[in-house]
N, C-alpha and C positions, 0 to 999 in steps of 0.2 A: 463508316466503321473505322476508318483510319484516324479520324479526329478523336474518337473515343479511346483508341490505343495510345495516342500521344498524351491525352489527359491522364490516363491510367499510369503511364510510365512517369510522367511528371509528378503525380501525386505520390507514387511509390518512392521516387528519388528524394522528395522533400521529407517524407516520413522517416526513411531510413537514415538520412543525414542528420536529423535532429533527435533521434531516439536515444534516451538514457545516457546523455553525456554527463559524466561525473568527474569531479576533481578530487585527487588524493589529498589527504591532510594528515598531519602528525597527531598521534594520540599519546597521552601520558600513562595510561594504564593498559595492561594486557587484556584483550577481549577474550572471552570464553564462550563456547556454545551455550545457548539458553533456550528454553521452551517453557512458556507460561500460559495459563488460561486466566481470563478476566471476566468479571460479571459487573454490570452496572445496574443499580437498583434505584427505584423511585423512592421518594421520602416515605411512602407507605410500605416499602420493603418488597414491592413487586419487581421481578426481573424485567428490565426493559431492553437490555442488550447483553450479548456475550461476545467474547473475542478471544483470539489466540495470537500470541506474540512468539516469534522464533528468531533466533540469531544463529547464523552458521559462520564459522571461521575456517577459511581455507588459505593457509600460508599467511600472507600479510593483508588479505582481503576479508572484510566482514560484511555479510549480507543480512539485512534485517527485514522482516515481513510482519505486518500487523493486519489481521483480518478481523473485521467487526461484523457480527451477525445481529440484525435487529430482531428481537424476540416479539415485540408487540408495539403498537402505536400508543403514544401518550395523548391523552385528551388535552387539547389546547383551549384555554378559556377564550370565549368570544367577547370582543369589546363592543 
């Protein structure tokens, strides 16, 4: 049981030490909050996916999130 606890602690330490490290960079334009919905269609006009994009501004930090939901599967031609 002790070996399992050591493995769990090591895994947790590695995960937390490498999670979401981001570097700040300068921008030329002021960012504003945004919320958009998107739809992807096949050539036949059938909806194959939909998505949502949001951008939140807090002080000098901008957080963006893109969520894509698959609506149906596309038929792939077999070779």
